[in-house]
Structures are given as structure tokens and as C-alpha cells.
C-alpha positions in Angstrom: 81.4 92.5 113.2 78.0 93.7 111.9 79.8 95.8 109.3 81.7 92.8 108.0 78.6 90.6 108.1 76.4 93.1 106.3 78.8 94.5 103.8 79.4 91.0 102.6 75.7 90.2 102.5 74.7 93.4 100.7 77.8 93.1 98.5 76.8 89.5 97.4 73.4 90.7 96.3 74.6 93.8 94.6 77.3 91.9 92.7 74.8 89.3 91.7 72.2 91.8 90.4 74.4 94.1 88.4 78.1 94.1 89.5 79.2 91.0 87.7 77.6 92.1 84.4 79.4 95.5 84.6 82.7 93.8 85.4 82.7 90.8 82.9 80.0 91.7 80.4 80.8 92.7 76.8 83.0 95.8 76.9 81.5 99.2 76.1 84.4 101.3 75.0 86.8 99.5 77.3 85.2 101.5 80.2 82.6 99.1 81.6 80.8 95.9 80.5 77.3 94.7 80.1 75.7 91.4 79.3 72.0 90.8 79.8 72.7 87.2 80.6 74.8 88.3 83.7 72.0 90.6 85.0 70.6 88.8 88.0 73.1 86.0 87.0 70.6 84.5 84.6 73.4 82.7 82.8 74.1 80.7 86.0 70.7 79.1 86.0 71.1 75.3 85.7 68.9 75.0 82.7 69.6 74.2 79.0 71.9 71.8 77.3 75.3 73.1 78.3 75.2 72.7 82.0 79.0 72.6 82.3 79.2 76.2 80.9 76.4 77.3 83.2 78.2 75.8 86.2 81.4 77.6 85.2 79.6 80.9 85.3 78.4 80.2 88.8 81.9 79.1 89.9 83.5 82.2 88.5 80.9 84.4 90.2 81.5 82.7 93.5 85.2 83.4 93.3 84.9 87.0 92.2 82.2 88.0 94.7 84.6 87.5 97.5 87.1 89.9 96.0 84.3 92.5 95.6 83.3 92.2 99.2 86.9 92.4 100.3 87.3 95.7 98.5 84.3 97.0 100.4 85.3 95.8 103.8 88.7 97.5 103.7 87.1 100.8 104.3 85.4 99.6 107.5 88.7 99.7 109.4 89.7 103.1 108.0 86.4 104.6 109.1 86.0 102.7 112.3 84.5 103.9 115.5 82.6 107.0 114.2 80.6 106.0 111.0 76.9 105.5 110.9 75.9 102.0 110.1 73.4 102.9 107.4 76.0 105.1 105.7 78.4 102.2 105.6 75.7 99.9 104.1 75.0 102.5 101.3 78.8 102.7 100.5 79.1 98.9 100.5 76.4 98.6 97.9 77.8 101.3 95.7 81.4 99.9 95.7 80.3 96.3 94.9 77.7 97.1 92.2 79.5 99.9 90.5 83.0 101.2 91.6 84.8 97.9 92.0 83.3 96.3 88.9 84.4 99.2 86.7 88.0 99.0 87.9 87.8 95.2 87.6 86.6 95.5 84.0 89.5 97.9 83.2 92.2 95.4 84.3 90.8 91.9 84.5 88.3 91.8 81.7 88.4 93.5 78.3 89.0 97.1 79.6 91.4 99.7 78.4 94.1 98.9 80.9 93.9 95.2 80.1 94.4 96.2 76.4 97.5 98.2 77.4 98.9 95.1 79.1 98.6 96.0 82.8 99.3 93.1 85.1 97.6 92.8 88.5 97.6 89.1 89.2 95.3 88.9 92.2 94.3 92.5 93.0 96.9 94.8 94.6 95.2 97.6 92.7 91.8 96.1 91.7 90.9 95.0 95.3 93.2 96.5 97.8 93.9 100.0 96.5 90.2 100.4 95.5 89.1 99.7 99.1 91.9 101.9 100.5 91.2 104.9 98.3 87.5 104.7 99.1 88.2 104.5 102.8 90.7 107.4 102.6 88.0 109.6 101.0 85.6 108.6 103.8 88.1 109.2 106.6 88.9 112.7 105.3 85.2 113.7 105.2 84.5 112.0 108.6 87.4 113.6 110.5 89.3 112.0 113.3 87.9 110.2 116.3 87.2 112.2 119.4 90.4 112.5 121.4 92.7 111.3 118.6 94.4 114.7 118.2 95.1 117.5 120.7 94.5 121.1 120.1 98.0 121.5 118.5 97.2 118.6 116.1 99.5 116.1 117.8 98.2 112.5 117.5 97.4 110.7 120.8 97.5 106.9 121.0 94.3 104.9 121.0 95.7 101.4 121.3 93.9 98.3 120.1 92.2 96.4 122.9 93.2 92.8 122.2 96.5 92.1 120.5 96.2 88.3 120.9 93.0 88.4 118.8 94.6 90.7 116.3 97.6 88.3 115.9 95.2 85.4 115.4 93.3 87.4 112.8 96.6 88.1 111.0 97.5 84.3 110.9 94.0 83.6 109.5 94.5 86.3 106.8 97.9 84.8 105.8 96.2 81.4 105.3 93.3 83.0 103.4 95.7 84.7 101.1 96.6 81.4 99.5 93.1 81.5 98.2 93.5 85.0 96.9 96.8 84.5 95.1 97.2 80.8 94.4 93.5 80.5 93.8 93.7 83.2 91.1 95.2 80.6 88.8 91.5 79.5 88.5 92.8 75.9 88.1 95.2 73.5 89.7 97.9 74.3 87.2 101.7 74.0 87.4 102.4 77.5 88.8 99.8 77.3 91.6 102.4 75.9 94.1 105.0 78.5 93.0 102.6 81.4 93.6 101.7 80.0 97.0 105.4 79.8 97.9 106.3 83.4 96.8 103.2 84.6 98.7 104.3 83.1 101.9 107.9 84.4 101.4 106.7 88.0 100.8 104.5 87.8 104.0 107.5 86.7 106.0 109.9 89.4 104.7 107.1 92.0 105.2 106.8 90.9 108.8 110.6 91.2 109.2 110.8 94.5 107.5 108.1 96.1 109.7 109.5 94.6 112.9 113.1 95.7 112.2 111.8 99.2 111.2 109.9 99.8 114.4 112.8 98.3 116.4 115.2 100.8 114.9 112.9 103.8 115.1 111.2 103.2 118.5 113.7 101.0 120.3 111.3 98.1 120.5 109.7 95.8 117.9 106.1 96.8 117.8 103.5 94.0 117.5 100.7 95.9 115.8 103.1 97.3 113.2 104.7 93.8 112.7 101.2 92.4 112.0 100.6 95.1 109.5 104.0 94.4 108.0 102.9 90.8 107.2 99.8 92.1 105.6 101.8 94.7 103.7 104.0 92.0 102.3 101.0 90.1 101.2 99.3 93.1 99.5 102.6 93.9 97.8 103.1 90.5 96.3 99.5 90.1 95.2 99.9 91.9 91.9 103.2 90.3 91.0 103.1 86.8 92.4 102.9 85.3 89.0 105.6 87.5 87.5 108.6 87.6 89.9 111.4 85.4 91.1 111.9 84.2 94.7 114.6 86.8 95.4 112.2 89.4 93.9 109.4 88.2 96.2 111.7 88.6 99.2 112.6 92.1 98.2 109.0 93.1 97.4 107.7 91.9 100.8 110.6 93.4 102.8 110.2 96.8 101.2 106.4 96.6 101.6 106.7 96.0 105.3 109.1 99.0 105.7 106.8 101.2 103.6 103.8 100.3 105.7 105.4 101.5 109.0 106.4 104.9 107.6 103.2 105.4 105.6 101.2 104.9 108.8 103.2 107.6 110.6 102.9 109.9 107.6 99.2 109.7 107.3 98.7 110.0 111.1 101.3 112.7 111.9 101.6 114.8 108.7 98.3 114.5 106.9 96.3 113.9 110.2 94.1 111.3 108.7 92.8 109.1 111.4 93.1 105.5 110.2 92.6 103.2 113.2 94.1 100.1 111.6 96.5 101.6 109.1 94.6 100.2 106.1 95.3 103.1 103.8 99.0 102.4 104.2 98.8 98.6 104.1 96.2 98.3 101.3 96.6 101.5 99.4 100.2 102.5 99.5 101.5 98.9 99.5 98.9 98.1 96.8 100.6 100.8 94.7 104.0 99.5 95.5 103.1 95.9 94.6 101.6 97.0 91.3 104.6 99.0 90.4 106.9 96.1 91.5 105.7 94.2 88.5 107.4 96.8 86.3 110.6 96.6 88.5 111.0 92.9 89.2 108.9 91.3 86.5 110.5 88.7 84.3 109.2 87.6 80.9 110.9 84.2 81.5 108.4 83.7 84.4 105.4 85.6 82.9 105.4 85.6 79.1 102.4 87.9 79.1 104.4 90.9 80.3 105.1 93.7 77.8 108.7 93.7 78.9 111.1 92.7 81.6 111.1 94.9 84.7 113.4 97.9 85.1 115.9 95.9 87.1 116.2 93.5 84.1 116.6 96.1 81.5 113.0 96.6 80.4 110.9 99.8 80.6 107.5 99.3 78.9 105.8 97.3 81.7 106.7 99.8 84.4 105.1 102.6 82.4 101.9 100.6 81.9 101.7 99.8 85.6 102.2 103.5 86.6 99.4 104.5 84.2 97.1 101.9 85.8 97.9 103.0 89.4 97.3 106.7 88.6 94.1 106.0 86.7 92.5 103.9 89.4 93.2 106.5 92.1 91.9 109.3 89.8 88.6 107.4 89.4 88.1 105.8 92.8 89.1 108.6 95.2 87.0 111.5 93.8 84.1 109.2 93.1 84.0 107.9 96.7 84.6 111.5 98.0 81.4 112.6 96.1 79.6 109.5 97.3 80.4 110.1 101.0 79.6 113.8 100.6 76.1 112.8 99.3 75.7 110.3 102.2 76.7 113.0 104.6 74.0 115.5 103.4 71.3 112.9 103.2 71.3 110.1 105.8 74.4 111.4 107.6 77.9 109.9 107.8 79.1 110.4 111.3 77.5 109.5 114.6 77.1 112.1 117.3 79.8 112.7 120.0 77.5 111.1 122.6 77.1 108.0 120.5 80.8 107.8 119.7 81.6 108.1 123.4 79.0 105.5 124.4 80.3 103.2 121.7 78.7 102.2 118.4 77.8 98.8 119.7 75.2 100.4 122.0 74.1 103.4 119.9 73.9 101.6 116.5 73.0 98.1 117.5 71.7 98.1 121.1 74.2 95.5 122.1 77.6 95.2 123.8 80.4 93.5 121.9 81.8 92.5 125.4 79.2 91.6 127.9 81.7 92.2 130.8 81.5 95.9 129.9 77.7 96.2 130.1 76.3 98.5 132.8 74.1 96.9 135.3 73.5 99.9 137.5 71.9 99.3 140.8 71.2 103.0 141.1 70.1 105.4 138.3 73.0 107.4 137.0 71.5 110.7 138.2 71.3 109.4 141.7 75.0 108.5 141.9 76.1 112.0 142.9 74.3 111.8 146.2 75.0 108.1 146.9 77.2 107.3 149.8 79.0 104.0 150.3 77.7 101.6 152.9 78.4 98.1 154.0 75.5 96.9 151.8 77.1 98.1 148.6 78.4 95.1 146.6 79.7 96.9 143.4 82.2 99.6 142.7 80.7 103.1 142.8 81.6 106.5 141.4 80.9 109.9 142.8 81.0 113.4 141.3 80.9 116.4 143.6 81.6 120.1 143.1 84.1 121.0 145.8 87.4 119.5 144.6 88.8 117.1 142.1 90.7 113.9 142.7 90.7 110.3 141.6 91.4 107.9 144.4 91.3 104.2 144.9 90.9 102.4 148.2 93.3 99.7 149.3 92.1 96.2 148.7 91.6 95.6 152.4 89.5 98.7 152.8 87.4 97.8 149.8 86.8 94.4 151.2 85.8 95.9 154.5 83.0 97.7 152.7 82.0 94.5 150.9 83.0 95.9 147.4 85.8 95.4 145.0 87.0 99.0 144.9 86.0 102.6 145.4 86.8 105.3 142.9 85.7 108.8 143.7 85.6 111.6 141.2 85.7 115.1 142.8 85.3 118.2 140.6 86.1 121.8 141.4 86.1 125.0 139.4 89.4 126.2 137.8 89.3 129.9 137.0 91.4 131.3 134.2 93.5 128.1 134.0 93.9 125.7 131.1 95.6 122.3 131.2 97.7 121.1 128.3 96.3 117.6 128.4 98.8 116.0 126.1 101.6 116.8 128.5 100.2 117.1 132.0 99.1 113.9 133.7 96.3 114.7 136.0 96.3 111.4 137.8 97.2 107.8 137.4 94.9 105.1 138.4 97.3 102.4 139.5 96.5 98.8 138.7 93.3 100.0 136.9 92.3 96.5 135.8 92.6 95.2 139.4 90.6 98.2 140.7 87.6 97.1 138.6 88.3 93.5 139.0 85.4 91.3 138.2 83.3 94.4 138.1 84.1 95.7 134.7 80.4 96.4 134.2 80.9 99.9 135.6 83.6 100.9 133.1 81.3 102.6 130.7 79.7 104.5 133.6 83.1 105.7 134.7 83.9 106.8 131.2 80.7 108.7 130.8 81.2 110.5 134.1 84.7 111.5 133.1 83.5 112.8 129.8 81.0 115.1 131.6 84.1 116.6 133.3 85.8 116.9 129.9 88.4 114.3 130.9 89.6 111.7 128.5 90.7 108.3 129.7 93.6 107.2 127.6 96.1 104.3 127.8 99.6 105.2 127.0 102.7 103.0 127.0 104.7 103.1 130.2 108.5 103.0 129.4 109.2 101.7 132.9 106.6 98.9 132.9 106.4 98.2 129.1 102.7 98.2 129.3 99.8 100.5 128.6 99.2 102.8 131.6 95.8 104.4 132.3 96.0 108.2 132.3 93.4 111.0 132.7 93.7 114.1 130.6 91.7 117.3 130.6 90.3 118.4 127.3 89.8 122.0 128.5 89.1 124.2 131.5 87.4 122.1 134.2 84.0 123.5 135.0 81.7 122.7 137.9 78.7 120.4 137.3 
């Protein structure tokens, strides 16, 4: 939340000071622009005789700054849960004042790709791929989240915590996309409604494509992948919404949804890039697909500005132009951001410590909890818990670590009530000699009905997680095939040592 607030705020200022001038100023060799009137947005001051023109500059800036901030915020999901806040702020300023404006100038202003005839109607490449390639560079340098991969490199699931909220967010994005695509007409012209229509069609077929793909591959239609499928359809249609037919929009969205599913699996399993939200696949790979789709499905009958019809209609020129643009943007953005993140890493630092990552960045970076129910209100200092014994006066769950055995147990509800508490969880640790556990296969213990066990006392969850980490035990939630829900499991990360 802080990332999204601050990357937008810093991005607005950076784009106002210099970014807009680089993007829409007079071209310098087709590479970048510059106009002194756009520096600090001086031409938007409401002074002089032609106030209508001045107001138009301000209106165009307002519209474009949101695109700039969107490109910046895509990386926040790719680099989530392990990036220093100050590092992210530096990156956000760099992309909104320099990297995004240069690409925007190439394609949307008087740059060399615009001269070639590249078509990216509302930003499949300019916005979405730029943010994704930047995030990919950052994720590679950062490395995976703690516990994401086992020692053999097999990915372990770290499910999202609130799928209803994710679904709501997806619906909000779908509505907002009408501003992206239909709003890019920059006026209430005749094709505005048509662009809104094909946008919604592509989102729907993308959703269907991802859902059916996961259903076929995993035996169940996966909600998180389905949501990403809708976004993949939107990203895919963004470049070509003003150039393709209705049938073309259906095909582009459908293929985009399918691509997103398998791209997520490829990056996670083959390349071992930890992308918590699948944004490289949705925004990067589907951004490429949508841009190339102009050269496949584009029709000069719909978009007279195309160099030729798409390949499926007998033309070839437009596809070649689109391919050059896709390659050029990746060749500029990825290495530039890779160098940027390397510089950030050796100066202010890019990644938080393991302790901060375990504790949660809400606490370590901002001193607040995103969810108040998970705050720790310990009635005993953490170091005193090892010697604490339950009594009838205890009114909260408690956790105990001792050095003569390991088990995780939960009292029955009636026994817990007899002690005046919600539940008792005891952690017992003993030394294992010359013995390693393969934690991705061996289930050490299951905490049945975990949410009930901490019921109404979730304030101790972080304390439990911290105690487990001291024992090198990861708490993970994996899908139970029997119950069709996420089951808590405890996994050893190495040989268990005495405290």
C-alpha cells in the first residue's frame, strides 16, 4: 500500500519536473525529446493569451502521468515481500523521469519507432512491458523469497492471503481499463465505444482461457490464475484495441489468458524467478503478445494508419515493425534496470534482511501492521515464554519451546476453556544427530483447524512464526486435495538443533 502510494506520488513529481519533457518534447535524433516549456510543466501555467492551449497541455499531462506511474507500480508486485522501501522509491523516480519517457517518446511521440509505424494504441509495450522488464531485472538481482524454493530448487507454494479482495481488485482493474484503452482516443470520438467493447471482450476471453487451462492442467479451475487471465486479456488487447475486429479481440484475449498460465509456470519452475503475482507473465509476456498481435490481426479497414494488414490478412510489413519495437524496448529497459538495481544494491541496499523478511515488511519498514488482528500484544516478554507455565489466570494462547523433545500439540476446546484460554500450542525441540529432513516431502506435523486454534487471538500468530523460525521450521499452507482448502503444514529447513 505504501509502495503504491509513494511510487505514484514520487512519479507524479518526477514526470512533472522532467519526464514529460523527455517524452513529448522536440525530438533529438528520434531517441528522446526536450522542450524547455515542458520542464517543470511551465507551459501548463494559466497565463498568457491562449489559455485553451495551456489547459490542453495540463490535460494531456494528467492523462499521461497515470500511465507513467502504472509502469512503475508493476514492478512492486514482482519484487514484493523482500525489497527495501527506499530502493523501490529510487527505482520509481528513475523509471518515471527517464526510462518510461524514453520508450514513450520512441513510440508515442516523434521517436524512431513511431517513424517506422509501430502501433501500440494504449501501452501493451510502452506501459506494461516496460514495468515488467524492469521488475524482472529487479527480481533476478533480489533472488527468491525465503522459503520459496527447496534445496533442490523445487518451488513451494506461498498462496495469497485474501482471494476475495484479489477478485474485487481484478474487477476494479477491468473497469479502470476502459480509461486506459477507450480513454486513449483522447476525445469522445466515434471509435471510443468500439474500443471499450473489444477491451471487455478480450478480458472475458482471457478469463475463460486461463480458467480452462488450469482446469485441464490441474483438474480444477484456479481462481488466482483466472484473475490473472482476465488481466492478461486486457494487457493483450491494449496495443491493438483500435486495429482489430471483434473476432480478433476474442482470439487475442483467449490466447493471452492461456499464455499467462504457462508463462507463470515457466518463470517459476524453469527460470526460478520468484514473481509473487505473476506480473512478468501478465504484463511482460502478454504485453509482447498483444503488441505482436497488431501485426497478426490488424486490419487497415479498421485502422488506416497501419503499414499493412496483419499476417492473417495477407500483410507482412506491420508484423516486422511490431517485432522490432518489442525487441528494442526489451533491449533498452531490461539491461538499464539491471544496472540500476545493481547500483541500488551496492549503495543503499536492495533487499531487506532475513529477520526483517520473516517479521514482515509492514513492521520492519513502516513500523505498522497491515492487519491489526496479527499484532503481538505479548503479556510476557518473548524471552520469558520458554519458562512460562500455563495457569488458570492465562487468558491468551501461549507457546513454549523446550529442549527435550519436539512436538506440536493442540488442546481440545473443552480443555482450553478449562484453562480460561482459547488454545494451547506447545513447541518442543530436541536434537537430531546426523539426520536431515527433506522438508518438501516430509510433513512433520499438521495443526488441525489452525484458524480455530488461534480463534479471536490471532495476535500471537507472529510470535508463533518467529518461534518456529528459530527452530528452522517453515509454516506453509498447501492445498489439501481432500478438503480443497489450504492446509497448514510445518516443514524443517535443515537439521533440527537444540536451542
